[in-house]
LUMMAR-261121 format. One record per residue (C-alpha): residue number from 1; x, y, z. Coordinates in Angstrom, 1 decimal. Layout:
# LUMMAR-261121
NUM, X, Y, Z
...
This chain:
# LUMMAR-261121
1, -4.5, -16.1, -7.1
2, -4.6, -12.6, -8.5
3, -2.6, -10.1, -6.1
4, -2.8, -6.4, -6.8
5, -0.7, -3.5, -4.9
6, -1.9, 0.3, -5.5
7, -1.0, 3.3, -4.0
8, -4.7, 4.8, -4.0
9, -3.8, 8.5, -3.2
10, -6.1, 8.5, -0.6
11, -9.0, 8.3, -3.6
12, -8.0, 11.5, -5.3
13, -9.3, 10.1, -8.2
14, -12.2, 7.9, -7.0
15, -14.9, 8.3, -10.1
16, -12.0, 6.5, -12.0
17, -10.9, 4.4, -9.2
18, -14.6, 2.5, -8.0
19, -15.6, 1.3, -11.7
20, -11.9, -0.5, -11.7
21, -12.5, -1.8, -7.9
22, -15.8, -3.9, -9.5
23, -13.6, -5.3, -12.0
24, -10.3, -5.6, -11.1
25, -10.8, -9.2, -9.8
26, -8.3, -9.3, -6.9
27, -8.3, -12.2, -4.6
28, -6.1, -10.2, -2.4
29, -5.9, -6.0, -2.5
30, -3.0, -3.9, -0.9
31, -4.0, -0.3, -0.5
32, -1.8, 2.0, 0.3
33, -2.8, 6.1, 1.3
34, -6.6, 4.8, 2.8
35, -8.1, 7.5, 4.6
36, -10.6, 7.0, 7.4
37, -12.3, 10.2, 8.6
38, -15.2, 8.8, 11.3
39, -18.9, 9.7, 10.5
40, -18.1, 11.7, 7.5
41, -18.6, 10.8, 3.6
42, -18.0, 12.0, 0.4
43, -15.0, 14.4, -0.2
44, -12.6, 16.2, 2.0
45, -9.6, 18.3, 1.3
46, -5.8, 17.3, 2.4
47, -2.8, 20.4, 2.8
48, 0.4, 20.4, 4.0
49, 2.9, 22.9, 3.6
50, 3.4, 21.3, 0.4
51, 0.9, 20.3, -1.4
52, -3.2, 20.7, -1.2
53, -5.3, 17.6, -2.5
54, -8.9, 16.2, -2.8
55, -9.4, 13.3, -0.6
56, -12.4, 10.8, 0.3
57, -13.7, 11.4, 3.3
58, -13.6, 7.6, 4.1
59, -12.1, 5.8, 1.4
60, -11.8, 2.6, 3.7
61, -16.1, 2.5, 3.5
62, -15.7, 3.5, -0.3
63, -13.8, 0.2, -1.0
64, -15.6, -1.9, 1.3
65, -18.9, -0.9, -0.1
66, -17.5, -2.1, -3.8
67, -15.6, -5.3, -2.2
68, -18.6, -6.8, -0.5
69, -17.1, -10.5, -0.7
70, -14.1, -9.3, 1.0
71, -12.2, -9.2, 4.4
72, -10.8, -5.9, 5.1
73, -8.8, -4.5, 7.6
74, -7.1, -1.3, 8.3
75, -4.2, 0.0, 10.2
76, -3.4, 3.9, 11.1
77, -0.5, 5.2, 10.7
78, -1.0, 8.8, 11.8
79, -4.1, 11.1, 12.1
80, -4.6, 15.1, 11.1
81, -6.4, 17.5, 10.3
82, -8.9, 17.7, 6.9
83, -11.8, 19.7, 5.5
84, -14.8, 18.9, 3.9
85, -16.8, 21.4, 1.5
86, -18.2, 23.2, 4.3
87, -14.6, 24.2, 5.8
88, -15.2, 22.6, 8.7
89, -12.4, 20.9, 10.0
90, -12.3, 16.7, 10.8
91, -10.0, 14.3, 12.3
92, -8.9, 12.0, 9.9
93, -6.8, 8.2, 10.0
94, -4.6, 7.7, 7.6
95, -3.1, 4.5, 6.7
96, -3.4, 1.0, 5.0
97, -6.3, -1.6, 4.2
98, -5.8, -5.1, 2.9
99, -8.8, -6.6, 1.5
100, -9.1, -10.7, 0.9
101, -11.7, -12.4, -1.0
102, -13.7, -14.6, 1.4
103, -13.2, -17.5, -0.8
104, -9.6, -17.6, 1.2
105, -9.1, -18.6, 4.4
106, -7.3, -16.5, 6.6
107, -5.1, -17.9, 9.0
108, -2.7, -14.9, 10.6
109, -2.9, -11.2, 10.3
110, -0.4, -8.7, 11.7
111, 0.6, -5.1, 11.3
112, 3.0, -2.8, 12.8
113, 5.4, 0.5, 12.6
114, 8.6, 0.1, 10.4
115, 9.2, 3.6, 10.9
116, 8.6, 5.9, 14.0
117, 5.4, 5.3, 15.9
118, 1.5, 6.3, 15.7
119, 1.2, 10.3, 15.5
120, -1.7, 13.0, 16.2
121, -1.3, 16.1, 14.4
122, -3.3, 19.2, 15.7
123, -2.9, 21.9, 13.2
124, -1.3, 20.4, 10.4
125, 0.5, 17.5, 8.3
126, 4.5, 17.5, 8.6
127, 5.8, 17.0, 4.7
128, 8.1, 14.5, 6.0
129, 9.4, 12.2, 9.0
130, 5.8, 10.6, 8.9
131, 5.6, 7.2, 10.7
132, 5.0, 4.2, 8.5
133, 3.3, 0.6, 8.9
134, 3.0, -2.7, 7.6
135, 0.3, -5.2, 6.9
136, 0.7, -8.8, 6.5
137, -2.0, -11.6, 5.9
138, -1.4, -15.5, 5.5
139, -3.8, -17.0, 3.6
140, -4.4, -20.6, 2.7
141, -5.0, -21.2, -0.9
142, -7.1, -24.4, -1.6
143, -6.5, -25.0, -5.4
144, -2.9, -24.5, -5.0
145, -2.4, -26.3, -1.8
146, 0.0, -23.6, 0.0
147, 0.1, -21.2, 2.4
148, 0.8, -17.6, 1.4
149, 2.1, -14.3, 3.1
150, 1.2, -11.2, 1.9
151, 3.1, -8.0, 3.4
152, 2.5, -4.2, 2.4
153, 3.7, -1.1, 3.6
154, 4.3, 2.3, 2.2
155, 7.5, 3.8, 2.6
156, 9.1, 6.6, 4.5
157, 8.7, 10.0, 2.3
158, 11.5, 12.7, 2.0
159, 10.8, 15.7, 0.5
160, 15.0, 15.6, -0.6
161, 14.1, 12.6, -2.7
162, 13.9, 8.8, -3.3
163, 17.7, 8.1, -2.2
164, 18.7, 5.9, 0.5
165, 19.1, 7.4, 4.1
166, 19.7, 6.2, 7.7
167, 16.0, 6.4, 8.4
168, 15.3, 4.4, 5.0
169, 18.1, 1.5, 6.0
170, 16.4, 1.2, 9.6
171, 13.1, 1.1, 7.8
172, 14.2, -1.9, 5.4
173, 15.5, -3.6, 8.6
174, 12.3, -3.6, 10.2
175, 10.4, -4.1, 7.5
176, 12.8, -7.8, 6.7
177, 12.0, -8.6, 10.5
178, 8.4, -7.9, 10.0
179, 8.1, -10.5, 7.2
180, 10.2, -12.6, 8.7
181, 8.5, -12.7, 11.7
182, 5.0, -13.3, 10.1
183, 5.4, -16.2, 7.5
184, 6.3, -19.5, 8.1
185, 8.8, -22.2, 6.7
186, 7.6, -23.3, 3.0
187, 5.2, -20.3, 2.8
188, 5.0, -18.5, -0.5
189, 5.9, -14.8, 0.5
190, 5.1, -11.5, -1.6
191, 5.9, -8.2, -0.2
192, 4.7, -5.3, -2.0
193, 3.8, -1.3, -1.7
194, 4.6, 2.1, -2.5
195, 8.5, 1.8, -1.1
196, 9.6, 5.2, -2.1
197, 12.9, 4.3, -2.9
198, 15.2, 4.1, -6.1
199, 15.7, 0.6, -8.1
200, 19.1, 0.4, -6.7
201, 18.2, 0.9, -3.4
202, 19.7, -1.2, -0.1
203, 16.4, -1.9, 0.8
204, 16.4, -4.9, -1.9
205, 19.8, -6.6, -0.9
206, 18.1, -6.7, 2.5
207, 14.9, -8.2, 0.9
208, 17.0, -10.4, -0.9
209, 18.8, -11.8, 2.1
210, 15.0, -13.3, 3.0
211, 14.9, -14.7, -0.3
212, 12.4, -12.4, -2.1
213, 12.8, -11.3, -5.9
214, 11.7, -7.6, -6.9
215, 9.7, -8.0, -10.3
216, 9.4, -4.3, -11.1
217, 13.3, -3.2, -10.7
218, 13.5, -0.1, -12.5
219, 9.9, 0.0, -14.3
220, 8.0, 3.2, -14.8
221, 5.2, 3.0, -11.5
222, 3.7, 6.5, -12.2
223, 1.0, 7.5, -13.9
224, 0.6, 10.6, -16.2
225, -1.5, 12.6, -13.2
226, 2.4, 12.5, -11.8
227, 4.6, 15.3, -13.0
228, 7.7, 14.7, -11.5
229, 10.5, 13.0, -14.0
230, 11.4, 10.5, -11.4
231, 8.9, 7.8, -12.1
232, 10.3, 4.9, -9.4
233, 7.9, 4.2, -6.3
234, 6.2, 0.8, -6.5
235, 7.3, -2.4, -6.4
236, 6.6, -6.4, -5.7
237, 8.9, -9.3, -4.7
238, 8.0, -12.5, -4.2
239, 10.0, -15.8, -2.8
240, 9.3, -18.1, -6.0
241, 9.8, -16.7, -9.2
242, 8.4, -19.9, -10.9
243, 5.0, -19.5, -9.2
244, 4.8, -16.4, -10.9
245, 2.0, -16.8, -13.8
246, 1.7, -13.8, -14.9
247, 2.9, -9.9, -13.6
248, 1.8, -6.6, -14.7
249, 2.4, -2.8, -14.0
250, -0.7, -1.9, -14.9
251, -0.8, 1.5, -17.4
252, -4.7, 1.4, -18.2
253, -7.0, 2.5, -16.9
254, -5.2, 5.6, -14.4
255, -6.9, 5.0, -11.3
256, -4.1, 7.5, -8.9
257, -0.6, 9.0, -9.4
258, 0.2, 5.4, -9.3
259, 0.0, 2.5, -11.2
260, -1.3, -0.5, -10.0
261, 0.8, -4.1, -9.7
262, -1.2, -7.2, -10.7
263, 0.2, -10.3, -9.9
264, -1.7, -13.8, -10.9
265, -0.1, -16.6, -9.5
266, 0.0, -20.3, -11.3
């Protein structure tokens, strides 16, 4: 079974992302920074006080059109204004999406907030303090005859950096409660996503308390599109390292400003 986690960057590199989706062979694909603008397709533009980025208007629909044999679910964390090429304003939902191949029975799903609560921004997206969600899916792997719980989330962004803060520690505690609440005894558990923390964060001590082992550690998880020197962002943890057949932090192709994390289970 193949599980992939990627911060999709709102589809800013969709020309590269689309062909990769067709060939990545993911059984479970966990995407952060997914956009959904009702009734709008193509490209939009995102702006806040720090950044200006092209984004797909409806990355959720774009990915669904590529992964036609997958079940897709989307959870919005917040909503704000974007503009299309005619400079018309639209309301865009922003959040997480999980895609599960139709050959895997989905026996449970869950989503919830690990920081803040749902917010709507009328005039401008804030640069920090935005709410964050987690998504979970529990599947039965017929080949291995085991249950697997996969949780992913997008961690709190802080313009001051990725060091631990009280808000990030509270987020880690809420994430641990979320994971413990959705998995069952004996499940192989995977927790992944764009954590937005450093490799020595207390987040990992808290997750280690659930028996989860980090496979990324201090590896570079950013692509050449990311210009800052600090290269840590995305992580993947498993409850049973012996179940790992192969793990890769993907360097090529580049489909985002983040590198995809690819886990093949035995």
